[in-house]
N, C-alpha and C positions, 0 to 999 in steps of 0.2 A: 703071519708075517714071516716070509721065507728067510729073511736075513737073520731073524732071531732063532729060527729052527735050525738052520745050517749056515754057519759063517764061512764064507768063501772069499778067496782073493784071486785076482788075475794071476795066473801061474808065472808070468814073467812080466815084471814091471820095472820102470826106470826109477831109480832112487838116487837123489843127490846126497853125497856124503861129505860133510864138513867143507873145508876150504879146497880140498883136492878135486871135488866135483867129478869123481869117477861115476860111471854108470854100472850098476850091478844088477844081476838077476836074482830074484828072490823066489824060492820054491813056494808051492801052495801052503796055506796055513796048516793043513793036516800034517805036513812034513816039518813044521817049525816048532815042534813040541819036544820036551824032554831031551833025551840023549841024541835025537836026530838033528838037533840044531843048536841048542843053547849050550855051547861048549867053550866059547871064548868071549871076551869083552867085545871083540869086533862083531861077533854075531849079534850081540845085544844092540850095539851101535847101529848096525845096518837095519835091524828090525825097527828101531826107534825112528830112524830117518824115514822109514816107510810110512809111519803115521803122518808125517808132514806132507809127504808126496801124495798120499791118498786124500788128504784134506784139500790140497791144491787141485787134484783131479775132480773132487766132489763139487768144488765151488767155481772153478775157472774153465770147465770144459763145455759149458752151455750157458745160456743167458740167465745166470743165477742172480748175482748181486744186483744189477740194475732192476730186475723184475721184482725181487722181494723187498729191496730196501730203498731204491732211489726213485723209481717211477710210479709205484703204487700210490694212488691219491695225490700224485705230484702235480704242481702247477706247470705243466709242460704242454707243448704242441708238437706236431710232426712237421719237420722242416722239408723233408724230401723223401720220396720213395714210399709208395703205398704199402709195401710190405711191412713197414714199421708202424702200421696201425695198431699193433700190439701195445704200443705206448699209450694210445688213447683208451684201450680197454683196461689197462692197468691203472691209468689215471682215474677212470670211472668205477674202479673195483668191479668191473664186469668180467669176472673170471670165467663164468659160464660161456660167454661169447668168445672169450679168448681161446678156450679149449674145445670149442664146438667143431667136431670133425666134418660137419656138413658145410662149414663156411668155406668160401672159395680160396681163402688164403691159408687154410689149415696146414697145407704142405710146408709153407714158410714157417709157421709156428713149430712144426715138427723139426724142421732143419735147424732152427735156432735152439732146440732142446727145451722149449718152454713146457712141453708136456711132461718132461722129466721132473719138473718142479713139484709134481704131485706125489713123488716118491721120496720117502725118507731112507730108503735102503742104503744109499751110499754113505750116509752118516752112521747108520748102525753097523756097517762093515768096519768103520774106523773104531767105533765103540768096542766091537768084538776084539779088534787088534789090541786096543788099550788094556782090556781086561786080561788078555793073554800075557802081554808084556808085564803087567804088574804081578801076575801070579808066577810066571816063570822066573823072573828076576828074584823073587822071594825064595826060590828053592834051588838056586844055582849052587854048584859045588863051592865049598868054602875056598876063598882065596882068589876067585876069578874077578871079583869086584871088591873094592873097599866098602865098608858100611855106608860111608857118605855117598859113594857112587850108586850103590844099590837104592838108597833113599831118593836120590835125584832122578834116576830113571823111573822109579815108581811115581814120583811127583809129576814127571812129564806125562806119564800115562794118565794120571788123574786129571791134569789140566786139559789134555786133548779130549778125553772122554767127556768132561763136563762142558767144554766148549761145544762139542757136537750136540749134547743134550740141549744146551742153550739155543743153538741154531734151530733145532727141530721144534722146540717149544715155541719160539717166536713165530715159526711158520705154521705150525699145525695145532698148537694148544696142548691138550693132554697127550701124554706119550707113555709107551711101555718103558719100564726102567729095570735095568739089571746091571750088576757089576762083576758077576762071577765068570770065570774063564770057561770057554767051551760050552756055553749055555745052549741047551736044546729044547727046553720045555716051552710051550706056547704061553704067551702072556697077554693080558689085557692092558688097556691104557689106565694110567693113574692121573689124578688131578695135577695139573701143571705146577701149581704152587707148592704142593707136597714134594714133587720131584725137584723143583728148584731148591727147596730146603735140604733135600738129600745131597744135592750137588754142592751147596754151600758148605755143609758139614764135611763132605769129602775133601773139598779144597782146603778147608781150615786145617785138616789133619795133615796136609801135604805141602802147603804153599811155602812154609819156612825151609823146606828142603831144596827149593829152587834158588839159584843165585839171583841177586838183583840185576846183574849184568854179566857179560863174558869178557875175558881178556882178548879172545879172538874176534876181531871186528866183523868177520864174515858171517857170524851167526847171531849177532845182536839183532833182536827182534824176529829172528827166523826160528830159533828154538825157544821153548818156553822159559820165561823169566818170572821172577816173583812179582814184578810190577804188572805183568799181564794177568797173573792169577788173581791178584788183588782187584784189578779193574774188572775182571770177569765176575768176581763176587759182588762188587759194587753194582754192576748192571743187574745181576740176579736179585739183589735186595731191592733195587729200584723197581724192577718188574713186579715183584711180589707186592710192594707198597702200592703200585698203581692199580692192582687188581684186588686189593684188600679193602675192607670196609671200616669206617669209623677210626677210632684211635689206634687200632692195630697197625695202621700205616706208619705211625710214628716210630714204632719199634724198628722197622726196616729202614726208614730214613736215617735213624740214629746209627744203625749198623753201617750203612753206606757212608755216612759222614765220618765215622771212626776209621773205616778202611781208607778213605781219602786222606785222613791225617797220617795213616801209616805209610802210604806210598810217598807222600810229600815230605814227611819229616824223618823217616827212618831209612830211606833208600840211599843215604850217604852220597848224594850228588850223582846217582846213576842216570837220572833222567833230567831233561831240561826242555824248555820251550826254545827252539831255535829262532833267530831273527826271521821275521816274516819275509824279508827280502831273500832269504835262503830257502824259500819254499821248495825249490827243485831238489835240494838236499834232503828235505823231509820225505818227499814222495819217491825219490829214487830208492829210499829205504836204508835200513841198518844204521840209522842215526841215533843220537841220544834222545830224540823225541819218540822213537819207535818203541812200542811195548810188544806188539806182535803183528806180523805182517805175512802176506803171501808174496814171495819174491819172484821176480823174473830177472834175467840178465841176458841181454841180447849178445853180449860178448861170448857167451857159452851156448848160443843157439836156443836159449829158452825164450819162448814168447807165449803169452796168454792167447787163448782163442779170442777172436774179435768180438763176438756178441756179448760174452759175459763181462767184458771190461768196460766200465762206464765211459772212459775217454772216447771210445769208438762211437758213442751216441752223440757227443757234444763237440767233437772236433771235425774239421774239414780241411781240405788243402789250403794253405801249405803246411798245416800242423799235423797232418797224418798223410801217409802214402796211399793213394788209391789207384794203383796200377799205372802210374805215370801221368794221370790227369792232374792238371793244375787248377781245375775248377771243381765246383761241387758245393753242396750245402750240408750242414749238420743234419743228422737224422732227427734230433730232438733239440728244441729250444725252450728256455724258461720264459714264462709270461712276464711281460714288462711290469705289470702291477705287483707281482710277487717280488721281483728284483728291487723295485722302488720301495717296497716295505722293508727289505733288508738293508738297502743302501739309499736312504733318503737324500734328497738334493742338499749339497753343501757338506756332506759328511767327510771325515778325514780317514776313512778306512782304507788301508793300503791293500787289502784283499781285492777291493774293487779295481784299484789301479793295476794290480799285478795279475789277477786271475781272469780278467775280462778284457776284450778289445772294446775300448770306449766308443768306437765308431758304429758298433752293431749290438752293444750290450742290451739295449731296449728295442731292438728291431722287431721282435715278435715274429721272426721267420728264420729260415735256415741259414741266413747270413750270420746268425749268432754263433759265437765260439767261446768255449769255457777253457781257459788256459791253465787251470790249476795243475793238471797233469800234462806236462808238455816237455818232458825230457826227450833225448834224441830217439829216433826211430829208424828202423831198417827201411830200405828203399826197394823192397821186393814184395810181391804179393799184393793182395787186395785188402784195403782198409787196415794196413799195418799201423799198429798203435804205438804210443810212446813206451819207453822202457821203465815206467814207474811201477812201483809195487802196489799191491792191493792192501791197503791198511785195514787191519781189524781193530786194533787199539793203538792209540798214541797218547802222549802225555797230556795233551789238552783235554782229553776225554775224562779222566778221573778228576781233574781240576774242576771242570764244569759240573760233573756229577756231584762233587762235594758241595759246590755252591748251590745246586738245586736242592739237595737234601737238607742243607742248613736253612735255606729259604722256606722250605716246607715246614720245618720245625720252628720257624719264627725267629731264627738268629740272623736277622737281616744284615747287620753290620759285617759279620763274618762272611756271609754269602757274597756281599759286595766285594770283599777283599779278593776272593778267588775268581769271581767273574771278571773283575777288573784286571787280573793278571793276563787273561786271554785278550780282553779288549785292548789293553795297553800295548800288547805285543803287535796288535794290528794297527796301532796308531790312533785308537779312539780314547777319548777322555773317560775318566771314571764315571760310573753311574752312582747316583745317590738315591735312586728309587727304593721304595720299600713295599712290602706287602705284595699284592697282585702285580703291580707294575714291575717289581723286581723279578718275580717269577716269569713274567712275560719276557723281560730282558734276557733272562737265561735261556728260555726256549728259543727265541729268535737268534741268540748268539750261537746256539748249537746248530741252527739252520745254516747260518753263515759259515761257521768253521768247518762243518763236516759235509758240506754239499758234495755229492758224488762219492761219499764213503760208506754208503749203505746204512746210514743211521736214521735218515729222514722218516721213513714210514714207521719204524719201530718206536721212535720218540712220540709220534702221533698216537700210536696204539697204547703204549704203557701209561701215558698221561691222560688218556681218554679224550684228547683233543681232536681225534679223528671224527668225533660226533659233533664238533662245535664249529659253526660257520664263522666265528670270530677268528679262528686259526686256520681253517680250510676255507678261506673266503672266495676261492675260485670255483666253488660249487660242487666239490667232489666228496662231501661229507658222507659218512655212513650213518643212517639213522640209529637212534639209541636201541630200539627193539632188535634191529638186525645185528648190531654190534654185540649185544648180549647173547644173541643166538649163534654167534660165531662167524659173522661176515668178515671179520678181520683176519681169519685164518685162510689157508689154502685148502682146496679139495684134496682128499687122500685117494690115491689110486685104489680101485677095488681089489687089485692083486694083493694088497696088504692083508686081506682076509683069507687068502689061500692057505689051507691047512692050519688055520688058527680060528677056532670057534669063539675065542674070547675077544677078538679084535672088532672094533667098531670104526665107522667112518665119520667124517664131520657132517652132521645132519643138515646144516644150513645149505650145503652145496649139493645135496642129493636131489 
């Protein structure tokens, strides 16, 4: 794995700094060590912002989030443009066909960056930066940082490192794990559940050194906060529970539930569910519902690439700019049967009223439009998308994870309480279901609430519902044998084995 053998950075990269939003040049990592770089607090701050910039680049520079989280096994169809047949391959979990260079549309796959999804190098680059930040901050000359500042920077490094490991694990399964700075020795892959436990332990040692929120509104949700760290730990525990056997699951459900209590009861009002009518405030970002997000701001010339941002898939004119055209269809639509499952006739869910155009919600074609992400957009370029942020975690997430964990433990009444918080915000009545029906309510609530936020596929995988036609009723299930063999993962590029005899690929995709 070249990125573990030699950690490199682009020699000159754009980094956003705080509220002033200056663009700075950063030297190669080889020049960012010891006395060459770590001389002032500003040096540390610039390097730390670099972590977030690199994460944005890793996830928003090609068709990443829709491919891995929103479209795989999804109940979708292609509304227009044959080049978007990648959506059907993702829906059918036909990754081999998707990445087959002999297919006539492979050039399109390449141009959208889908082949890059077989590489984990971009995330390991960030992990390497995090390890260096933690190490170098720990040996700075006395007086450059207060002890509190030192611990907070190291906690940010821990959060970003573990977030990257979580992303890699959800996509590839077992991973190579390291936390030492300037690592050069080749490594093999470790069991993903063991690595997740390492990450949880690491976060537990650092999370309390992060603030619940910031006084500066420009960095709320943009820099690591304790609520994001706690939510990450909840997701990790739920992932371990989903892949564990027998009563071992309950240990991790209990830990997730306790972390949910922590964020909801100890955060001193740092987070809240905003009124659903204010959904544009939620998705523009930096709100009290945001825990961690990848931000863009058209006022400063920032704009995500079109393919990786989900709104580009499900919007059409006049809700996005397509080179001056006033006509056109969405590239992707959701199947009417799925939407009717989420929004049965006669329901009072305000998300249906606010996030969909009622004239075409059940059209089953490219006239469909999903308005959840529909803040203002620029009127230049092709497929210019709205100014919304890419949410990673927001407050509804730990609330529903807490409800799910409690339901799995048999605490139905408590689980109802937290599920109903999100339901009530959307205008739905309380549920009084128990047992399996309650667990199903929570699952479908997550489908409604996080549509387009790259949670869909990973919820199917960690709950093993990906193999169950009761939940994937549109015919895209993975059979049990294939799932156990790793069909839920992505292929790993063979270049991961270069100069590393310990590295292995995902056998299912060979």
